C-alpha positions, 0 to 999 in steps of 0.5 A: 777446493771447493769441490772437496768440501761439497764431497766431504759432506756428502760422505759424512751424510752417508757415514752418519747413517751407520745401517747404510754403511752395513748395506754398502760394505758388508751386505755386498759380501753376503750378496755375492757369496749367497747369488754365487751359489743360488745363481747357477746353471750347473745341475747337482742331485737331480732326483730320479726314478728308474724302472728297470723292466730288462733281463739283461746285464747291460740294464743293471751296470748302466744303472749302476753307473747313474747311481754311482754320480753326483749329478742324479739323486736315485729316489724311485728304483722298481722292477715293475710297471709303475705309473711314470706320468704320475711320478712326474706330477707328483713332482717326486722326481724330475726324472724317469728312466725306463729299460726295457729288453730290445727285441730284434724281428725275430723275437730274440732279446738282444744284448743293450735294452731300450733305454726311454728317458721321460723327463718333466719339460717344466725346467727345461734347462734342466731337462735338457742338461740332464738328458744330455748327461743321460746319454753321455752315460749310456754312450760311455758304456756302450764304448767301453764295452766294444773297447772290451771287445777290441771294437771302436768307433770309426770316427769321434769327435773331442771337444775341448773348452777353452777358458773355463775347461771344468765349465763351472757356472760360477766362473761366468756369473761370478764376474757378472755379480760383480758388475750388478751389484756395483750398480745397485750401490751406485744407482740407489746412493746418486738418485736419492741425493737431489731427492734427500737435498729437497725434503731435507731444505737444505737444497736452498743453501746448496744453490747459494754457495759459490759452487757452479753447477757442474761443481755440484754435479760432480759433488753429488756424483763422485762419493757414489762413485768411490763407495762404488769402486771400493765395493768392486774391489771387495766384490773382486777379492771375495770371487777370486778367494771364495769361489777360485775365479780365476783372474787373466786379465789387466786390473787397469782396463778392469778399473778402465771400464768401471770408471767409464760405465759408472760416468754412464750410470750416476749420470743416468741415476742422478736424471732419476733424481732431478726428475724425481719428486720424493725419495719413493718415487726415486727408488721406484725408478731406480729399481724399475731400471735395475730390473731392465739393466739386469734382463737385458744385459746377458747376465743370466741368458746371452743377449742374442736370444733377446727378440729384436724388437727389444734388442735396442734396449739391450744395445743401449744397456751400459750393463750389458757392455760391462758385464761383456768387458769384466768377462773377458778380462776374468776369463780369457785375459783379454786386453783392450785390443779385443774389446775396445769397440765395447769400451767406445760403445760404453763410452757413447753411452756415457756422454750421451746420458751425461749430457742429457743428465746435466742439462736437465740438472742445470735446468732443475737448479735455475727453477 
């Protein structure tokens, strides 16, 4: 019962700050929608320059296909030689397609032209994806032309994409955004909790209360956990209804993984709060930690791409395991039988952080 009043007191302090309520419940919705559109690996309307020096009809038909797709935006179309490097340097286009007549040894013009693709390599990811699309357009044109003549390739491979057939990047990023926002809310709320008591000079009142050290510890962490779970529910509703991301798994497993994760991240946040002398220090350490958690979580790039020397940071990063589990539940519909190892590692990290945090918290209380 004593713990209930402490939790109630913490929630009242949060509710009194009306500006904070907006940040906790309205800002996450806005952030998910904005991040859902901005954080995307899909390419659309890539600016393209086309120089057609070929005389055959094949080049014109391929160019027409490029112009009809929404993937590319043809800004320069010329039939004479251009300064290709200047076009790329100017930044007006990201890609230049050059069509020339292909000549055999007898100097006769072949049916299909030579196609040179010049890419702006500053954005390597977009360049590689765009080059693949260009090659696909050219290949499909040639295959269709061969089929008209009753010919075909003796062997061809057909890729089947499971769990995300349309290859929408938001389906991959959306669940990760929910985990990321859960981290932001809980970490910033909790990392300032004990510092706020010191700055408001109410810490002594809290210490002489009939609450045990463990009850104070739980009372400081529980309100942030409740608010974090509420924000997670809001985030789930947004990504499912707004972006149309399918949810194929079990909500119970999702909340189970989230609770284990909250135990880890709240323990870390309370450790920051105990070790910080001011709210400014706590916010700085929380923001610095948040960036490390995000970059080492596999949110943007696969964890396997992280150099081996830094892999240990990813291995002890609780956000990495939460994002992986959320994606498996969302897209694959996996049960705990498929991710129990990740959940076990996450539980081990949570227990370790709770032990370290609680030990330092007791030392802080006893001073």
